N, C-alpha and C positions, 0 to 999 in steps of 0.2 A: 473137650475136643472141638476143633474147628468146624463148623457146618458149611461155610460158604465163604467165598471171596468177593470183595466189594471194591470199587472205586469211588472216591469222593472226588466230584468235579467242581472247578471253579466256575461261577457265573459272573455277571457283571459287577456283584458285591466286591469281587477281588479289587478292582479299580477304586471304588468308592471306601474300601477299608485303608487305603495307604495313609501313612507309611507303615503301619503295622503288618501289611502283608507283602511289603516288598521282599521280606526275607522268608516267606512261607505261603503254602496254600491256605486258603481260607479255612479248611477243616483242621489245620493244625493250631488254631486260636483255641486258647483255654477260656471256657466259659463255665462257672461252677467249680467242680473239683477236676474234671477231666477235659481233655481236648474233645472237639465236636468228633473227629475221627474216633477216638477211643470210646465215646458214648456208643456210637453205631456199632462199633466191632463187639463191645461187651453185650449189649442187647442181642445182637444177631449171632454171637459166636462166631465171628468172621475174621479172617486176615484182611488187611486193607492196603490199597495204593491210593495214589492221587493222580488226576489229570489236571495238571496246572500249568504255569506258563514255562516255556521251553527252558529258560536259564535255571529255574529250580528244579527240573526233572531229575537231574543227576543225583541230588540228595532227597528229593521225594518222588519216587519213581512210580510209575503206573503198572498196574497188573494187567498183563497182556490178555489173560482169560479170566473174565469175572462174571459173577451170577447176576449182580446188581450194580447200578450206577446211582449215586445219591448225592444230591446238591450238598456240597461242603458247609454251606452258610446255614444250614436248617438243623435245629436241635430236634432229637426224636422225643416223642411221647407215645403213649400206648396206641392211640388211634393212628397216629401216623405209620407206626410200625406195622400195624395190622394191614394197613392199605398199601404199603410199600411191599411187604411179604406177599401180597396177592397179586402183584403184576405179573403178566404173562410176557413172553418174548414178543417184541414188537409193540409193547405198549409203554406209555409214559403218563407218570401222575402230574397233573397240571393244577396250579393255585393261581388263577389270574394269568398274568403274564410269566410266572415262574414255572419252571420245570423242577419238580422236587426230586423226581427219581425216574428211572427207566430200565427196563429190562432188555438186554441185546446179547446175542450170542457173538457179536463182534465188536471190536473196539471202535467206538463212535463218539463224536462229540455231540454235546446237549443240543447245539443249534440245528444240527442235521436231524436230530430226533423230531423237533417240532415240525418238520417238512414231511418226514416219511413214516412216522409212528402213529398209532392210535392214541388218542389222548383219554385219559381216566380222570374225570374232574374230581378234585379234593376241595370241598367247600369249608372245611372246619378250620378254625385258627391255627396258625402256626407260629413258631419262634424262629425267625430268621434274622441273621446279623449282617445288616447292610452298612452301617456306619460304626465307627470306633466308640462312640458313647453308648451303643446299646449293649456292649460288652459288660460294663458295670451296670447298666440299667436291667439287664436280664439276670445279672450273677446271684442275687439272694435266692431267686427261685429255682435257677439251675443247681445251686448247692444242694437244696432240698431234694431235687430229683436224683442227682448223683448220689446223694447220702443213701437214699432207699436203694438204688442200683446196686451200690457197693457193699451194703451191710446186711441185704436181705438174707435170712437164714444163717447168720454168723454171730458170734458172740465177740464183745469187745474185751481187749486186755484190760486189766484192772487199773482204775485211776488211783493214784496214791491219796491217802487219808489226809495228807497235808493241804490239799487243795478245798475250796469250798465250791460246791455245785448246786446251782439252782435248775430244777427239772432234772430230767433224766435223759435227755436225746443227745448223748455224747457217745461217740466211737474212737477207742485208740486201737490202731494197728499194732502188730508185733513190734516190740523194740521201742514204741514211744513212750516219752517221758514227760512228767509235768509235776512241779512241785510248789506248793505255797502260792497258788493262784486261784483266781476266781472265775469260773465258767458260768455264764447264763445262757441256758438253753430254752428258756421260755419263749424266746422271740425266734427260735431257729435252731436246727441242729448243729453240732460241733464235731468236725471230723479231724482227727489228729493221725497223720500218716506214719508209714512204716519208718521207725528210727528217727522221727521227728521230735523236737523237744521245746517244751515252753517253759523258760526260765522263771525264777522265782519273782512274785509280785506283779505278775500280768493280770490285766483286768481284760476278758474277752466276752463279747456278746454274740451269739449266733444269730443269723446263720454265718458260719466261719468254716474254713478249711485250711489246714496246714498240711502241705503235701510232704512226700518222702524227702527223708534227709535234710529238712528245712528245720529253722529254730526260730522262735520268737524271744527277743531279749528281755532282760529284767525290767520290770516296771512299764512295759507296753501297755497301750490302751487301744483297743481293736474293736471296732464298732462292726454292726451286721452288715452282711453283704460282702465281706472281705474274703479274698483267695490269696494265700502265699503259696506259690507254685513250688516244684521240687528244687532242692539243692540251693535254697535261698535263705537270707536272714533279714527278719524285720524287726523294728524297734520304733519307739516314738508313738505317735497317735496316727492311726490309720482308719479310714471310714470308706465303706463301700468302694473298695479298690481291688484290682485284680493285677497281681504280679506273676508274670507267666512261669519264671523258673530262671535258676542260675543268676540271679540278681540279688542285690543288697539294698535295702533302706534300713540300716542297721542302728541309726542314732535318733535322737529326739528331732522334731520337726514334725510337720503335718502333711499327710497325702490323703486326699479325699476325692471321691467321685472321679477316680482315674484309672488309666491302664498304663502298666509299665511292663515293657518287653523283656526278653532275655538279655543276658550279659549286660545288664545296665547297673548303674551305681548312683545313689543320691548321697551326697555328702552331708556331714553333720550340720543340724540345725537348718536344713532346708526345708522350705514351705511351699505349698501351692495353694492359691486361692480357688475356692470352688463356687463363689457367690459375689457378684459384682455389687458394689456400694450402693447403687441405684435399684437393685433387685429386678434388673431388666433380664431378658432371654440371652443367653450365651451363644455366642457363634465361634465355629471351629473352622480353621483353613481347610479347604477342599481341594484336593489334587487335580480332579477332573476339570473343575471350572476355574481353578487358579484364584479362587476369590474365597471370602469368608462365607460359611454356610449357616443358616439359621438352625439350631438344633432344638428349638422349642422348649428347652430345658433351662431352669432357673439355677440348678446345681450342675456344674460341669467344671471339672479340674484339668488334670494334666494328660496328655496322650503322648507317651514317650516310647519311641520305636526301638528295636533291637540296637544293642551296643552303644546306646547313648548314655552319657555320664555327667555328673554336675558336681561342682566343687561345693566346700561348705559355704553355709549361709547364702545359698542361691534362693532367689525369690522368683516363682513362676506365677504370671498372672492368670486370671479366670480364663479358662478356655485355651491353654497354650499347647500347641502341637510340636514336638521335638522329632526331628527326623533321624533316620538311621545314621548310626556312627558319629553323632554330634557330641562334642565336648563344650561345656557351659560353664562359665565361671566369672567372678567379679561382682562387683556391688552393683546395685540398681535392678529394675525390672527389665529383662530382655523382651524382645517382641513377642507376640502371640503365635508367630509362626517361625520357627529356626529350621532353615534347609538342611537335608541331609548332608553329612560330612562338613559340619561348620564347625568353626573353632573360634571362640570368644564369648562375648557378654554383651551387656547393655551399651558399652561403649563401641560395639562394632565386631563384626566377624569376617574371617578369612577362610579360605578352604582349609579343611584338615586332610593335609596330604596323605594319599593312600597308604604309601610305605610306612609313615609315621602311625597311622592308625593301626596297620597290620602288626607293627611292634608291640603295641599295647595289647591288641587282641591275642596274640601268641602268649604273652604273660598271663592274661585273665584266664584263658583256656586251660594253661599249665596248672594254675591253682585248683583245678577241678580234676586234673589228670587226663585232660582231653587234648587230642592233638588238633592244632589249628591246620587244616588239611587244603588241599587242592579245591575240593568242592565248595568249602567255605570261602576261600579267597577269590574263587571264580564268581561266586554269587554277589559278593561284596563289590567286585571290581565291575560288575555288570550293573548293580545300583548306583555306583558312582558315575557311571556313564549315562545312565538314564535320566540321572537328577542334576545333570551339569548345568543345565540353563537355569535351573532353579536358584542356584548360587549366583547367578549374575557374571 
């Protein structure tokens, strides 16, 4: 039974998380097994809406009457849940410059709250997603937290005896299947979602999540901190990567320390580098400054936004950002930043015309029995407009 209604609001992190957030509110990002919105909703037994960018609000609607408003970039934990639940009307939870949550009997923005509401200081550490690389960075621990949330008081479906299991921290939902594979849970839990399947000969080390209706193909090698979102297919070698859903990295090739959005496809034998030859710190393209930003990370791979695709044998350099609706193909290493709606490769790019991109998207959606509707086309059209200057 739902006990309350919440709205998840975007703060400044929406801008710094582009291109991943061009197509969604921050709270719709998947970190761990669940999206951030799903985490809060399950903990609080709540229905939820989004306070987000105007052009996204037709798909991600706000709840006009809500009990709580929660920062969509912040992942819940026990202490934070207690603090948020204790807020009274006219109060907001503050952590430095961040508004974590507020309680209001009317629809109001978080910026107005700081001027008119009473602050309640929250001094404990928080998990807040401000940059794309933090998604795979926080993913191993978020899998552990979501695993406990989803499996508490429940019994796993039976794991077939054809598999080899190290440890016992594994949970299979109804309809999940796995045969002739090795699961190592001594480094973290393994979650296999409803009607998901691990094909023969796979080697999987936790923490790991395979979400509903997804599959791991034969002989895959998957390392800790990896999430395969719903309705997706994974194969080859994957390490500490998050695939949000409705996407495919189904063939041999390496994906590591990376984030892959929805409706993406990585061609056979494609690889990304996640470590520079000189072992120096990796930089990522930043949409706010239009410059490369120091991540302070030695390991950082590919950030691929929704609807992006690459052909066979594509090579992505360390710290590559691929924008929304981009199609990459051909020999050689493309640049570390590929603007949204680009078509081409190392030899150069042109604009991926919107009508052509829509033709492909309609076919991709149809394979999942989903209609490519006016909401989707309007969002992509707006992103095409917003990113026009980036394509030159």
